[in-house]
N, CA, C and O atoms as CSV, one atom per row, in Angstrom:
chain,resi,resn,atom,element,x,y,z
A,1,UNK,N,N,27.736,-44.897,-87.949
A,1,UNK,CA,C,27.166,-44.035,-88.957
A,1,UNK,C,C,27.822,-42.653,-88.924
A,1,UNK,O,O,28.012,-42.020,-89.962
A,2,UNK,N,N,28.159,-42.202,-87.731
A,2,UNK,CA,C,28.797,-40.894,-87.595
A,2,UNK,C,C,30.124,-40.873,-88.348
A,2,UNK,O,O,30.427,-39.912,-89.054
A,3,UNK,N,N,30.908,-41.927,-88.196
A,3,UNK,CA,C,32.201,-41.985,-88.856
A,3,UNK,C,C,32.061,-42.010,-90.376
A,3,UNK,O,O,32.833,-41.361,-91.081
A,4,UNK,N,N,31.090,-42.746,-90.875
A,4,UNK,CA,C,30.875,-42.837,-92.320
A,4,UNK,C,C,30.502,-41.472,-92.889
A,4,UNK,O,O,31.047,-41.065,-93.915
A,5,UNK,N,N,29.584,-40.762,-92.241
A,5,UNK,CA,C,29.182,-39.440,-92.716
A,5,UNK,C,C,30.343,-38.455,-92.685
A,5,UNK,O,O,30.514,-37.662,-93.611
A,6,UNK,N,N,31.131,-38.505,-91.633
A,6,UNK,CA,C,32.252,-37.584,-91.512
A,6,UNK,C,C,33.317,-37.861,-92.572
A,6,UNK,O,O,33.853,-36.933,-93.179
A,7,UNK,N,N,33.617,-39.133,-92.791
A,7,UNK,CA,C,34.633,-39.486,-93.796
A,7,UNK,C,C,34.158,-39.096,-95.194
A,7,UNK,O,O,34.933,-38.546,-95.977
A,8,UNK,N,N,32.908,-39.371,-95.512
A,8,UNK,CA,C,32.374,-38.972,-96.821
A,8,UNK,C,C,32.383,-37.452,-96.984
A,8,UNK,O,O,32.669,-36.942,-98.068
A,9,UNK,N,N,32.074,-36.739,-95.920
A,9,UNK,CA,C,32.112,-35.284,-95.969
A,9,UNK,C,C,33.509,-34.754,-96.229
A,9,UNK,O,O,33.684,-33.824,-97.017
A,10,UNK,N,N,34.498,-35.329,-95.580
A,10,UNK,CA,C,35.884,-34.904,-95.791
A,10,UNK,C,C,36.331,-35.224,-97.216
A,10,UNK,O,O,37.007,-34.413,-97.850
A,11,UNK,N,N,35.960,-36.394,-97.722
A,11,UNK,CA,C,36.305,-36.768,-99.098
A,11,UNK,C,C,35.691,-35.774,-100.080
A,11,UNK,O,O,36.354,-35.355,-101.028
A,12,UNK,N,N,34.445,-35.396,-99.865
A,12,UNK,CA,C,33.807,-34.435,-100.760
A,12,UNK,C,C,34.448,-33.051,-100.670
A,12,UNK,O,O,34.510,-32.338,-101.671
A,13,UNK,N,N,34.919,-32.666,-99.505
A,13,UNK,CA,C,35.619,-31.385,-99.392
A,13,UNK,C,C,36.956,-31.417,-100.137
A,13,UNK,O,O,37.364,-30.414,-100.722
A,14,UNK,N,N,37.629,-32.550,-100.117
A,14,UNK,CA,C,38.877,-32.683,-100.881
A,14,UNK,C,C,38.583,-32.619,-102.373
A,14,UNK,O,O,39.316,-31.979,-103.126
A,15,UNK,N,N,37.508,-33.285,-102.803
A,15,UNK,CA,C,37.116,-33.240,-104.218
A,15,UNK,C,C,36.754,-31.812,-104.624
A,15,UNK,O,O,37.081,-31.385,-105.731
A,16,UNK,N,N,36.086,-31.073,-103.743
A,16,UNK,CA,C,35.758,-29.675,-104.035
A,16,UNK,C,C,37.025,-28.855,-104.231
A,16,UNK,O,O,37.086,-28.011,-105.124
A,17,UNK,N,N,38.033,-29.097,-103.403
A,17,UNK,CA,C,39.299,-28.374,-103.556
A,17,UNK,C,C,39.958,-28.716,-104.891
A,17,UNK,O,O,40.541,-27.847,-105.540
A,18,UNK,N,N,39.863,-29.976,-105.298
A,18,UNK,CA,C,40.434,-30.372,-106.591
A,18,UNK,C,C,39.721,-29.643,-107.721
A,18,UNK,O,O,40.366,-29.152,-108.648
A,19,UNK,N,N,38.404,-29.569,-107.652
A,19,UNK,CA,C,37.651,-28.868,-108.696
A,19,UNK,C,C,38.025,-27.391,-108.766
A,19,UNK,O,O,38.074,-26.829,-109.861
A,20,UNK,N,N,38.289,-26.750,-107.634
A,20,UNK,CA,C,38.629,-25.334,-107.633
A,20,UNK,C,C,40.072,-25.066,-108.065
A,20,UNK,O,O,40.358,-24.004,-108.617
A,21,UNK,N,N,40.973,-26.001,-107.826
A,21,UNK,CA,C,42.391,-25.743,-108.045
A,21,UNK,C,C,42.959,-26.320,-109.339
A,21,UNK,O,O,44.018,-25.883,-109.789
A,22,UNK,N,N,42.276,-27.294,-109.946
A,22,UNK,CA,C,42.823,-27.995,-111.108
A,22,UNK,C,C,41.990,-27.655,-112.339
A,22,UNK,O,O,40.763,-27.734,-112.289
A,23,UNK,N,N,42.634,-27.277,-113.444
A,23,UNK,CA,C,41.882,-27.023,-114.684
A,23,UNK,C,C,41.200,-28.289,-115.195
A,23,UNK,O,O,41.585,-29.401,-114.833
A,24,UNK,N,N,40.191,-28.113,-116.032
A,24,UNK,CA,C,39.362,-29.227,-116.490
A,24,UNK,C,C,40.152,-30.263,-117.282
A,24,UNK,O,O,39.797,-31.442,-117.269
A,25,UNK,N,N,41.208,-29.852,-117.967
A,25,UNK,CA,C,41.955,-30.829,-118.752
A,25,UNK,C,C,42.950,-31.635,-117.918
A,25,UNK,O,O,43.551,-32.583,-118.424
A,26,UNK,N,N,43.130,-31.271,-116.651
A,26,UNK,CA,C,44.036,-32.007,-115.774
A,26,UNK,C,C,43.311,-32.766,-114.677
A,26,UNK,O,O,43.951,-33.342,-113.796
A,27,UNK,N,N,41.978,-32.776,-114.716
A,27,UNK,CA,C,41.218,-33.529,-113.720
A,27,UNK,C,C,41.463,-35.021,-113.888
A,27,UNK,O,O,41.687,-35.490,-115.004
A,28,UNK,N,N,41.423,-35.770,-112.794
A,28,UNK,CA,C,41.517,-37.225,-112.921
A,28,UNK,C,C,40.340,-37.761,-113.738
A,28,UNK,O,O,39.259,-37.172,-113.737
A,29,UNK,N,N,40.551,-38.855,-114.417
A,29,UNK,CA,C,39.532,-39.404,-115.303
A,29,UNK,C,C,38.268,-39.860,-114.609
A,29,UNK,O,O,37.211,-39.915,-115.237
A,30,UNK,N,N,38.345,-40.193,-113.314
A,30,UNK,CA,C,37.162,-40.682,-112.607
A,30,UNK,C,C,36.252,-39.559,-112.116
A,30,UNK,O,O,35.146,-39.830,-111.648
A,31,UNK,N,N,36.693,-38.308,-112.214
A,31,UNK,CA,C,35.845,-37.186,-111.816
A,31,UNK,C,C,35.066,-36.661,-113.016
A,31,UNK,O,O,35.638,-36.498,-114.094
A,32,UNK,N,N,33.780,-36.396,-112.852
A,32,UNK,CA,C,33.016,-35.812,-113.947
A,32,UNK,C,C,33.513,-34.404,-114.256
A,32,UNK,O,O,33.903,-33.668,-113.349
A,33,UNK,N,N,33.500,-34.038,-115.500
A,33,UNK,CA,C,33.893,-32.701,-115.890
A,33,UNK,C,C,35.209,-32.625,-116.627
A,33,UNK,O,O,35.652,-31.533,-116.981
A,34,UNK,N,N,35.849,-33.765,-116.868
A,34,UNK,CA,C,37.103,-33.746,-117.618
A,34,UNK,C,C,36.836,-33.305,-119.048
A,34,UNK,O,O,35.966,-33.860,-119.719
A,35,UNK,N,N,37.579,-32.307,-119.518
A,35,UNK,CA,C,37.474,-31.825,-120.892
A,35,UNK,C,C,38.881,-31.635,-121.436
A,35,UNK,O,O,39.657,-30.845,-120.898
A,36,UNK,N,N,39.207,-32.349,-122.486
A,36,UNK,CA,C,40.530,-32.224,-123.082
A,36,UNK,C,C,40.712,-30.819,-123.661
A,36,UNK,O,O,39.863,-30.339,-124.412
A,37,UNK,N,N,41.804,-30.174,-123.316
A,37,UNK,CA,C,42.123,-28.858,-123.844
A,37,UNK,C,C,41.453,-27.693,-123.146
A,37,UNK,O,O,41.702,-26.546,-123.517
A,38,UNK,N,N,40.626,-27.934,-122.166
A,38,UNK,CA,C,39.942,-26.844,-121.460
A,38,UNK,C,C,40.812,-26.356,-120.306
A,38,UNK,O,O,41.369,-27.158,-119.557
A,39,UNK,N,N,40.922,-25.054,-120.170
A,39,UNK,CA,C,41.757,-24.504,-119.100
A,39,UNK,C,C,40.941,-23.906,-117.960
A,39,UNK,O,O,41.513,-23.366,-117.013
A,40,UNK,N,N,39.630,-23.991,-118.035
A,40,UNK,CA,C,38.806,-23.402,-116.981
A,40,UNK,C,C,38.615,-24.395,-115.836
A,40,UNK,O,O,38.831,-25.596,-116.003
A,41,UNK,N,N,38.213,-23.890,-114.681
A,41,UNK,CA,C,37.916,-24.742,-113.538
A,41,UNK,C,C,36.402,-24.918,-113.453
A,41,UNK,O,O,35.644,-24.106,-113.983
A,42,UNK,N,N,35.976,-25.964,-112.795
A,42,UNK,CA,C,34.549,-26.252,-112.659
A,42,UNK,C,C,34.055,-25.726,-111.315
A,42,UNK,O,O,34.107,-26.425,-110.304
A,43,UNK,N,N,33.586,-24.506,-111.321
A,43,UNK,CA,C,33.141,-23.865,-110.086
A,43,UNK,C,C,31.859,-24.515,-109.566
A,43,UNK,O,O,31.733,-24.752,-108.364
A,44,UNK,N,N,30.913,-24.805,-110.449
A,44,UNK,CA,C,29.648,-25.399,-110.010
A,44,UNK,C,C,29.862,-26.776,-109.380
A,44,UNK,O,O,29.249,-27.100,-108.363
A,45,UNK,N,N,30.733,-27.583,-109.988
A,45,UNK,CA,C,31.033,-28.894,-109.410
A,45,UNK,C,C,31.686,-28.736,-108.036
A,45,UNK,O,O,31.378,-29.477,-107.103
A,46,UNK,N,N,32.583,-27.767,-107.926
A,46,UNK,CA,C,33.262,-27.523,-106.662
A,46,UNK,C,C,32.318,-27.055,-105.568
A,46,UNK,O,O,32.403,-27.510,-104.427
A,47,UNK,N,N,31.421,-26.149,-105.915
A,47,UNK,CA,C,30.459,-25.651,-104.931
A,47,UNK,C,C,29.513,-26.771,-104.492
A,47,UNK,O,O,29.219,-26.911,-103.305
A,48,UNK,N,N,29.044,-27.558,-105.445
A,48,UNK,CA,C,28.116,-28.638,-105.115
A,48,UNK,C,C,28.761,-29.668,-104.193
A,48,UNK,O,O,28.158,-30.070,-103.198
A,49,UNK,N,N,29.968,-30.096,-104.510
A,49,UNK,CA,C,30.610,-31.085,-103.655
A,49,UNK,C,C,31.016,-30.481,-102.318
A,49,UNK,O,O,30.991,-31.175,-101.302
A,50,UNK,N,N,31.387,-29.209,-102.296
A,50,UNK,CA,C,31.727,-28.563,-101.035
A,50,UNK,C,C,30.534,-28.426,-100.105
A,50,UNK,O,O,30.636,-28.695,-98.908
A,51,UNK,N,N,29.408,-28.009,-100.657
A,51,UNK,CA,C,28.195,-27.870,-99.845
A,51,UNK,C,C,27.744,-29.230,-99.323
A,51,UNK,O,O,27.388,-29.364,-98.152
A,52,UNK,N,N,27.760,-30.229,-100.186
A,52,UNK,CA,C,27.361,-31.572,-99.750
A,52,UNK,C,C,28.320,-32.113,-98.693
A,52,UNK,O,O,27.896,-32.790,-97.757
A,53,UNK,N,N,29.612,-31.816,-98.840
A,53,UNK,CA,C,30.580,-32.239,-97.833
A,53,UNK,C,C,30.313,-31.606,-96.476
A,53,UNK,O,O,30.378,-32.280,-95.449
A,54,UNK,N,N,30.015,-30.320,-96.471
A,54,UNK,CA,C,29.712,-29.627,-95.212
A,54,UNK,C,C,28.431,-30.176,-94.591
A,54,UNK,O,O,28.350,-30.347,-93.375
A,55,UNK,N,N,27.434,-30.453,-95.427
A,55,UNK,CA,C,26.170,-31.013,-94.914
A,55,UNK,C,C,26.411,-32.382,-94.293
A,55,UNK,O,O,25.868,-32.678,-93.229
A,56,UNK,N,N,27.215,-33.221,-94.937
A,56,UNK,CA,C,27.483,-34.554,-94.383
A,56,UNK,C,C,28.267,-34.471,-93.082
A,56,UNK,O,O,27.998,-35.234,-92.154
A,57,UNK,N,N,29.222,-33.566,-92.995
A,57,UNK,CA,C,29.965,-33.403,-91.744
A,57,UNK,C,C,29.039,-32.899,-90.641
A,57,UNK,O,O,29.116,-33.366,-89.504
A,58,UNK,N,N,28.169,-31.952,-90.969
A,58,UNK,CA,C,27.208,-31.453,-89.977
A,58,UNK,C,C,26.257,-32.556,-89.528
A,58,UNK,O,O,25.911,-32.637,-88.350
A,59,UNK,N,N,25.831,-33.407,-90.462
A,59,UNK,CA,C,24.955,-34.528,-90.100
A,59,UNK,C,C,25.695,-35.509,-89.193
A,59,UNK,O,O,25.107,-36.057,-88.260
A,60,UNK,N,N,26.972,-35.731,-89.461
A,60,UNK,CA,C,27.754,-36.623,-88.601
A,60,UNK,C,C,27.899,-36.056,-87.204
A,60,UNK,O,O,27.805,-36.794,-86.223
A,61,UNK,N,N,28.125,-34.761,-87.098
A,61,UNK,CA,C,28.218,-34.124,-85.778
A,61,UNK,C,C,26.870,-34.193,-85.067
A,61,UNK,O,O,26.805,-34.484,-83.873
A,62,UNK,N,N,25.798,-33.924,-85.806
A,62,UNK,CA,C,24.467,-33.942,-85.211
A,62,UNK,C,C,24.099,-35.341,-84.723
A,62,UNK,O,O,23.507,-35.489,-83.654
A,63,UNK,N,N,24.445,-36.366,-85.498
A,63,UNK,CA,C,24.160,-37.741,-85.081
A,63,UNK,C,C,24.986,-38.142,-83.871
A,63,UNK,O,O,24.546,-38.961,-83.064
A,64,UNK,N,N,26.169,-37.579,-83.737
A,64,UNK,CA,C,27.010,-37.905,-82.598
A,64,UNK,C,C,26.523,-37.322,-81.299
A,64,UNK,O,O,26.946,-37.759,-80.228
A,65,UNK,N,N,25.648,-36.349,-81.366
A,65,UNK,CA,C,25.124,-35.708,-80.152
A,65,UNK,C,C,24.079,-36.559,-79.460
A,65,UNK,O,O,23.843,-36.393,-78.263
A,66,UNK,N,N,23.457,-37.455,-80.177
A,66,UNK,CA,C,22.381,-38.252,-79.585
A,66,UNK,C,C,22.908,-39.451,-78.851
A,66,UNK,O,O,22.130,-40.226,-78.294
């Protein structure tokens, strides 16, 4: 379970970086928030996935202590 939480947390942190660095019209089609012709970045999506990623990594570390 520790490994699963840690891997999911890392994946979400990578997705958060994509949301912060890539404009909305260049996002991959499988990510929510794709908008044709939009040049803005999705800060809320990035913050949400980043926070959830950190929480999952912390949960994986916490579970590994027991």
